[in-house]
N, CA, C and O of each residue as an XYZ file, in Angstrom:
388
protein
N     -17.674    -70.506     57.036
C     -19.051    -70.302     56.642
C     -19.805    -71.622     56.714
O     -19.300    -72.668     56.308
N     -20.996    -71.552     57.226
C     -21.792    -72.757     57.395
C     -22.487    -73.134     56.098
O     -22.681    -72.303     55.211
N     -22.853    -74.390     56.007
C     -23.572    -74.828     54.812
C     -25.044    -74.490     54.984
O     -25.637    -74.706     56.041
N     -25.599    -73.965     53.940
C     -27.011    -73.603     53.962
C     -27.799    -74.637     53.176
O     -27.429    -75.001     52.060
N     -28.890    -75.105     53.770
C     -29.735    -76.054     53.064
C     -30.648    -75.287     52.108
O     -31.288    -74.307     52.489
N     -30.693    -75.747     50.870
C     -31.591    -75.114     49.915
C     -33.008    -75.624     50.166
O     -33.212    -76.811     50.420
N     -33.953    -74.745     50.095
C     -35.346    -75.112     50.348
C     -35.950    -75.634     49.052
O     -36.378    -74.859     48.197
N     -35.981    -76.929     48.920
C     -36.518    -77.579     47.732
C     -37.911    -78.116     48.061
O     -38.035    -79.027     48.880
N     -38.964    -77.570     47.439
C     -40.316    -78.033     47.754
C     -40.569    -79.468     47.290
O     -41.501    -80.110     47.773
N     -39.771    -79.976     46.377
C     -39.987    -81.319     45.847
C     -39.007    -82.326     46.439
O     -38.809    -83.405     45.881
N     -38.395    -81.977     47.565
C     -37.368    -82.837     48.148
C     -37.942    -84.148     48.664
O     -37.345    -85.202     48.444
N     -39.075    -84.114     49.339
C     -39.623    -85.313     49.952
C     -40.644    -86.036     49.089
O     -41.369    -86.888     49.602
N     -40.732    -85.729     47.791
C     -41.745    -86.335     46.932
C     -41.293    -87.742     46.536
O     -40.136    -87.960     46.178
N     -42.211    -88.671     46.607
C     -41.930    -90.048     46.203
C     -42.247    -90.177     44.710
O     -43.396    -90.396     44.326
N     -41.230    -90.041     43.890
C     -41.422    -90.003     42.443
C     -41.842    -91.361     41.893
O     -42.569    -91.427     40.902
N     -41.397    -92.435     42.518
C     -41.769    -93.768     42.030
C     -43.259    -94.017     42.214
O     -43.903    -94.646     41.374
N     -43.802    -93.517     43.327
C     -45.235    -93.696     43.572
C     -46.055    -92.911     42.562
O     -47.096    -93.379     42.102
N     -45.590    -91.725     42.220
C     -46.315    -90.908     41.240
C     -46.278    -91.577     39.880
O     -47.283    -91.600     39.170
N     -45.122    -92.123     39.511
C     -44.992    -92.793     38.220
C     -45.854    -94.030     38.126
O     -46.437    -94.312     37.080
N     -45.936    -94.766     39.214
C     -46.758    -95.988     39.176
C     -48.240    -95.648     39.089
O     -49.007    -96.388     38.472
N     -48.656    -94.531     39.703
C     -50.058    -94.108     39.591
C     -50.411    -93.780     38.151
O     -51.486    -94.138     37.671
N     -49.498    -93.095     37.462
C     -49.777    -92.719     36.076
C     -49.799    -93.937     35.172
O     -50.527    -93.958     34.180
N     -49.003    -94.963     35.505
C     -49.007    -96.163     34.674
C     -50.293    -96.950     34.863
O     -50.819    -97.529     33.913
N     -50.796    -96.972     36.082
C     -52.022    -97.722     36.348
C     -53.245    -97.018     35.765
O     -54.081    -97.640     35.110
N     -53.335    -95.703     36.014
C     -54.507    -94.941     35.563
C     -54.033    -93.613     34.967
O     -53.847    -92.637     35.693
N     -53.837    -93.578     33.629
C     -53.312    -92.337     33.013
C     -54.246    -91.144     33.174
O     -53.792    -90.000     33.148
N     -55.552    -91.394     33.340
C     -56.477    -90.266     33.461
C     -56.355    -89.574     34.813
O     -56.789    -88.431     34.954
N     -55.773    -90.239     35.814
C     -55.631    -89.613     37.126
C     -54.516    -88.574     37.140
O     -54.448    -87.744     38.047
N     -53.646    -88.617     36.141
C     -52.552    -87.643     36.084
C     -53.053    -86.232     35.869
O     -52.447    -85.280     36.362
N     -54.150    -86.076     35.140
C     -54.686    -84.745     34.884
C     -55.295    -84.113     36.112
O     -55.401    -82.890     36.192
N     -55.699    -84.930     37.075
C     -56.331    -84.402     38.280
C     -55.318    -83.766     39.219
O     -55.625    -82.786     39.897
N     -54.104    -84.323     39.262
C     -53.114    -83.813     40.204
C     -52.297    -82.649     39.641
O     -51.495    -82.046     40.355
N     -52.503    -82.336     38.367
C     -51.758    -81.243     37.747
C     -52.354    -79.915     38.195
O     -53.573    -79.740     38.195
N     -51.499    -78.992     38.570
C     -51.945    -77.678     39.007
C     -52.370    -76.877     37.781
O     -51.663    -76.836     36.775
N     -53.514    -76.254     37.880
C     -54.010    -75.456     36.752
C     -53.176    -74.197     36.607
O     -52.761    -73.586     37.591
N     -52.940    -73.826     35.359
C     -52.185    -72.596     35.088
C     -53.096    -71.397     35.288
O     -54.282    -71.435     34.960
N     -52.521    -70.339     35.829
C     -53.292    -69.116     36.032
C     -53.319    -68.303     34.752
O     -52.351    -68.280     33.993
N     -54.426    -67.647     34.526
C     -54.524    -66.739     33.391
C     -53.775    -65.450     33.717
O     -53.747    -65.030     34.874
N     -53.175    -64.827     32.723
C     -52.486    -63.569     33.004
C     -53.481    -62.483     33.426
O     -54.611    -62.428     32.941
N     -53.028    -61.622     34.343
C     -53.907    -60.563     34.839
C     -54.188    -59.530     33.757
O     -55.322    -59.082     33.593
N     -53.151    -59.158     33.024
C     -53.314    -58.141     31.988
C     -52.720    -58.685     30.695
O     -51.551    -59.069     30.652
N     -53.519    -58.714     29.661
C     -53.038    -59.179     28.365
C     -52.383    -58.004     27.656
O     -52.983    -56.939     27.514
N     -51.145    -58.208     27.212
C     -50.385    -57.138     26.574
C     -50.927    -56.889     25.184
O     -51.101    -57.821     24.398
N     -51.193    -55.624     24.881
C     -51.669    -55.267     23.554
C     -50.466    -54.956     22.673
O     -49.699    -54.034     22.947
N     -50.317    -55.732     21.624
C     -49.180    -55.568     20.720
C     -49.604    -54.629     19.598
O     -50.627    -54.863     18.954
N     -48.833    -53.568     19.352
C     -49.208    -52.642     18.277
C     -49.084    -53.310     16.902
O     -48.293    -54.235     16.716
N     -49.876    -52.824     15.953
C     -49.838    -53.390     14.608
C     -48.520    -53.086     13.913
O     -47.965    -53.939     13.221
N     -48.025    -51.880     14.098
C     -46.783    -51.471     13.434
C     -45.781    -51.084     14.514
O     -46.007    -50.135     15.265
N     -44.683    -51.810     14.592
C     -43.708    -51.553     15.634
C     -42.882    -50.299     15.387
O     -42.337    -49.732     16.334
N     -42.777    -49.850     14.136
C     -41.921    -48.715     13.849
C     -42.580    -47.378     14.162
O     -41.905    -46.349     14.159
N     -43.877    -47.370     14.432
C     -44.548    -46.122     14.768
C     -44.456    -45.883     16.271
O     -44.671    -46.807     17.056
N     -44.141    -44.664     16.680
C     -44.082    -44.398     18.124
C     -45.470    -44.422     18.739
O     -46.443    -43.996     18.116
N     -45.557    -44.919     19.957
C     -46.829    -44.975     20.654
C     -46.919    -43.782     21.591
O     -46.619    -43.898     22.779
N     -47.332    -42.637     21.063
C     -47.456    -41.416     21.849
C     -48.936    -41.047     21.936
O     -49.777    -41.634     21.256
N     -49.234    -40.073     22.776
C     -50.610    -39.600     22.867
C     -50.978    -38.874     21.574
O     -50.101    -38.480     20.806
N     -52.255    -38.704     21.343
C     -52.727    -38.095     20.093
C     -52.223    -36.663     19.908
O     -51.760    -36.342     18.813
N     -52.287    -35.776     20.922
C     -51.772    -34.427     20.708
C     -50.266    -34.400     20.418
O     -49.802    -33.620     19.586
N     -49.512    -35.256     21.108
C     -48.068    -35.302     20.861
C     -47.777    -35.799     19.451
O     -46.890    -35.283     18.771
N     -48.529    -36.802     19.020
C     -48.333    -37.342     17.678
C     -48.662    -36.301     16.621
O     -47.919    -36.134     15.653
N     -49.780    -35.598     16.807
C     -50.155    -34.558     15.835
C     -49.109    -33.445     15.803
O     -48.762    -32.957     14.728
N     -48.607    -33.041     16.962
C     -47.594    -31.986     17.009
C     -46.307    -32.434     16.325
O     -45.703    -31.664     15.579
N     -45.884    -33.671     16.571
C     -44.641    -34.177     15.998
C     -44.733    -34.264     14.479
O     -43.875    -33.737     13.772
N     -45.775    -34.931     13.977
C     -45.904    -35.080     12.529
C     -46.246    -33.749     11.857
O     -45.837    -33.510     10.720
N     -46.987    -32.887     12.541
C     -47.263    -31.558     11.986
C     -45.991    -30.746     11.837
O     -45.821    -30.038     10.845
N     -45.085    -30.841     12.821
C     -43.804    -30.131     12.726
C     -42.963    -30.686     11.583
O     -42.297    -29.930     10.876
N     -42.990    -31.999     11.398
C     -42.230    -32.603     10.286
C     -42.774    -32.128      8.939
O     -42.001    -31.803      8.038
N     -44.086    -32.087      8.801
C     -44.691    -31.645      7.540
C     -44.399    -30.170      7.298
O     -44.064    -29.779      6.180
N     -44.523    -29.347      8.341
C     -44.239    -27.921      8.198
C     -42.768    -27.694      7.834
O     -42.452    -26.820      7.027
N     -41.874    -28.487      8.433
C     -40.454    -28.375      8.099
C     -40.190    -28.745      6.651
O     -39.372    -28.105      5.990
N     -40.865    -29.760      6.150
C     -40.707    -30.155      4.746
C     -41.227    -29.096      3.797
O     -40.614    -28.830      2.763
N     -42.363    -28.484      4.143
C     -42.914    -27.416      3.296
C     -41.976    -26.213      3.300
O     -41.732    -25.608      2.256
N     -41.445    -25.864      4.488
C     -40.511    -24.736      4.574
C     -39.233    -24.995      3.784
O     -38.719    -24.090      3.127
N     -38.718    -26.218      3.841
C     -37.513    -26.549      3.077
C     -37.789    -26.464      1.577
O     -36.940    -26.012      0.808
N     -38.982    -26.900      1.165
C     -39.343    -26.802     -0.259
C     -39.445    -25.357     -0.721
O     -39.051    -25.034     -1.841
N     -39.975    -24.480      0.140
C     -40.078    -23.060     -0.224
C     -38.696    -22.430     -0.340
O     -38.443    -21.642     -1.252
N     -37.789    -22.782      0.598
C     -36.429    -22.247      0.508
C     -35.726    -22.745     -0.749
O     -34.994    -21.991     -1.390
N     -35.943    -24.009     -1.106
C     -35.339    -24.557     -2.325
C     -35.878    -23.843     -3.559
O     -35.127    -23.570     -4.495
N     -37.167    -23.541     -3.567
C     -37.758    -22.832     -4.694
C     -37.173    -21.424     -4.835
O     -36.885    -20.978     -5.946
N     -36.999    -20.727     -3.707
C     -36.403    -19.386     -3.742
C     -34.973    -19.461     -4.255
O     -34.551    -18.608     -5.036
N     -34.215    -20.480     -3.822
C     -32.823    -20.626     -4.253
C     -32.750    -20.920     -5.748
O     -31.882    -20.389     -6.440
N     -33.661    -21.769     -6.256
C     -33.679    -22.087     -7.687
C     -34.028    -20.845     -8.494
O     -33.396    -20.575     -9.515
N     -35.033    -20.080     -8.048
C     -35.411    -18.850     -8.773
C     -34.262    -17.849     -8.793
O     -34.055    -17.169     -9.798
N     -33.512    -17.752     -7.695
C     -32.368    -16.850     -7.630
C     -31.284    -17.272     -8.623
O     -30.700    -16.422     -9.295
N     -31.011    -18.569     -8.721
C     -30.002    -19.071     -9.661
C     -30.432    -18.839    -11.106
O     -29.601    -18.542    -11.964
N     -31.736    -18.975    -11.373
C     -32.234    -18.751    -12.736
C     -32.040    -17.287    -13.125
O     -31.641    -16.994    -14.252
N     -32.319    -16.366    -12.203
C     -32.136    -14.940    -12.502
C     -30.668    -14.603    -12.723
O     -30.343    -13.775    -13.574
N     -29.773    -15.241    -11.958
C     -28.340    -14.993    -12.126
C     -27.850    -15.496    -13.477
O     -26.954    -14.889    -14.062
N     -28.406    -16.578    -13.983
C     -27.950    -17.175    -15.235
C     -28.614    -16.564    -16.454
O     -28.265    -16.949    -17.570
N     -29.515    -15.668    -16.317
C     -30.108    -14.996    -17.462
C     -31.578    -15.285    -17.625
O     -32.177    -14.805    -18.587
N     -32.186    -16.033    -16.751
C     -33.638    -16.227    -16.783
C     -34.118    -17.346    -17.658
O     -35.329    -17.485    -17.828
N     -33.238    -18.171    -18.236
C     -33.678    -19.281    -19.097
C     -33.401    -20.594    -18.360
O     -32.282    -20.856    -17.919
N     -34.426    -21.390    -18.242
C     -34.257    -22.662    -17.539
C     -33.681    -23.697    -18.509
O     -32.663    -24.324    -18.216
N     -34.339    -23.876    -19.678
C     -33.858    -24.828    -20.684
C     -33.655    -24.076    -21.998
O     -34.455    -23.230    -22.398
N     -32.569    -24.421    -22.634
C     -32.343    -23.874    -23.972
C     -32.469    -25.013    -24.965
O     -31.783    -26.030    -24.861
N     -33.368    -24.821    -25.942
C     -33.569    -25.828    -26.949
C     -32.730    -25.485    -28.163
O     -32.658    -24.324    -28.565
N     -32.093    -26.493    -28.749
C     -31.253    -26.267    -29.930
C     -32.072    -25.847    -31.135
O     -33.172    -26.351    -31.361
N     -31.517    -24.909    -31.915
C     -32.254    -24.407    -33.085
C     -31.748    -25.028    -34.347
O     -32.251    -24.724    -35.429
């Protein structure tokens, strides 16, 4: 296998000449610096990371289903408690006489 030369853009740069320029005139260093580009799209960071980022209808459907499931579970629990009370004689608390 042959040796491949790596393409180094800074291979032929005279670093000593650049250093001496900066020592003579420090303000000239800012002129040769390449300006940084601004990002094309700034990323919008959500306020709360734990909330899913879904569309509004999907979010309403998801949370609505969770709320409906909680209400249904509460109704089933209430029916089960009422059934147990009837089996035990209909008294929830007995106070000592």
